[in-house]
N, C-alpha and C positions, 0 to 999 in steps of 0.2 A: 423384340416385342414380347409381351406376356409378363414382363417384370418391371414395368414402369411404376414407380412408387405412388404417383398421384392417382393413376388409374387403379392401382391396387387398393388404395385407401377408399376411393369412391365405390368400388365393387364390394369391399368389405362392409361399408356402411349400408349398401343396398341389401346384402345378405343379412345384416342384423335387423333391419326394419321389416324384412320379409320372413323373418324367423327361420332362416336356413341354417344359422349357426347354432350348434348344440355343444354344451359342455357335459362331459361324462364324469360325474363325481365319483362313480363307483370305482374308477381306476386310481383315484388319488390315494397315495400312501402305499400302493402296491410296490413291491421291490422286484425288479427284474434282474436276472443274471444273463449277461451277454455271453457270446461264444468264447470270449477271451477270459471269462471268469469275473470280470468287473461287475459290481452290483450298483444299480441306480434306483432311486426312489422316484416314482412318478408324482409330480406336484401339480400338473395340469394336463387336461386332455380336451381337445376340441375337434369337432368334425363338422363338415357341411352335409346337410341333407342334399342328395344329388340324384337326378334321374339317370345318371350315366351308369355304365357297367362298373364292375369292381375295379379299383385302382390297379394299375399294372406296374407301378414302380414304388419302391421304398427308398427314401433318402435318409441316411444316418449320419449325423454330424456330432463331433465331440469338440469341446473347447474348455479352457479354464479362463474365466474372466479376470482381467487385470483391474486392480484398484476398486474391487467390489467384493463385499461379503456374499455368501450364498443367499442370505435374506434379501440383500439389496438387488441381486441379480434376478431373483424370483419376481420381485415387484417391477423391476425395469422391463422384464420380458413381456409385459403386457403391451408396451408401446409398439415394438416391431410387429406384433401379432396383427395389429390393425392394418398393416400394409400387405404382408405376404399372404394372408387368407384370400385376398382378392387377386392374387397372381393366377394366371391361366393354369388349370389343372390341379390346383390344391384341393385335397380331400380331407386330410386329418393330420394331427400332430400330437405326439406325446412329449411333454417337457419333463426331463428327468435330471436328477442331480445325485452325485456321489457325495454324501454328506461328510465323509472323512477327508476327501481330497479337495472338494470344491469343484471337481470337474463336472461340467454340464453335458447333457446329451439330448439331442432332438431326434425324434424318429417321426418322419413325415411320410404320408402316403400321397402320391401324385397320380393323376389319371394316366399319364404316359411316361415312358423313360425320357423322352424329349423334354417334357415339362420338368422332371426332376433335374436333368442336366442344365436346363435353362436357369433353374433356381440356384444350382451349384455355382454358377458364374454371375449371379445377380448382385445388385447393390446391397441386398440384405446380407449376403455372405461376406461381401467386402467389409461391411460395417461390423459384422461379428468378428472377423479376423482382426480388424483395427482395434477393437476393444478387448482383445484377448491377449494372454501372455504369449509372446512370440514363440512360434513352433508348437503351440498346444492344439491348433485346429487340425482336425482330420475329418474326412468325409468319404462316403461311398454311396453309389447308386446301385440298387439291386433290381434287376429285371424280374418281375414276378412271373412272367410267362416262362422263364427258363429255370428260375430257382425260387420256388415259393417260399416266402419269408413269413414265418409265424412268430409273432412277438411274444405271446404269453403261452405258457403251459404250466401245470401245477408247480413244477420245481424251477421255473425260470423261462428261458428262451430256447426255441428250437430252430436250428438253421434249416434251410431248404432241403439239403441232403438228408438230414435227420428226419424231417417231416415226411419225405418220400419213403425212407426206410420204415418208419412207423406205420405209414399207410399201407405199404406193401405187406408188412408183417400181419396187419389186422385183416387183410383180404383173404 
């Protein structure tokens, strides 16, 4: 439960008509550097206005689409968005691309680790895997309560351990 595509679509439509969906244009074009040194350009950012506490999980997925250019994948990525935004626990997503290699990256926030794991095994991930170059899909779930994950800092990304060290140094 929680990742039924029909229910996801219906909930997304409800979120749209009740103005809970927000697109953050200020993040578009930002380049983020990940822990492994790979750089990705943000091409879309969406979040749901939510009365819940801060999201407790981050889900990061990378893949290289098969039989699609970067431009085609950016346009195509609007379709699955209409389903997964309605999945239980979804809070936000950054869509990113490495323009040189064509590798794509999604950084999602989920209300709970269980919600993120449920998405990791959902029909949406199976669909992504099927339309990607074999072996190019990788993903991980980060428990925010154990390893706070900060996506942006002035020079790129900060991992949870680095964020803790920076916060301890400034105290």
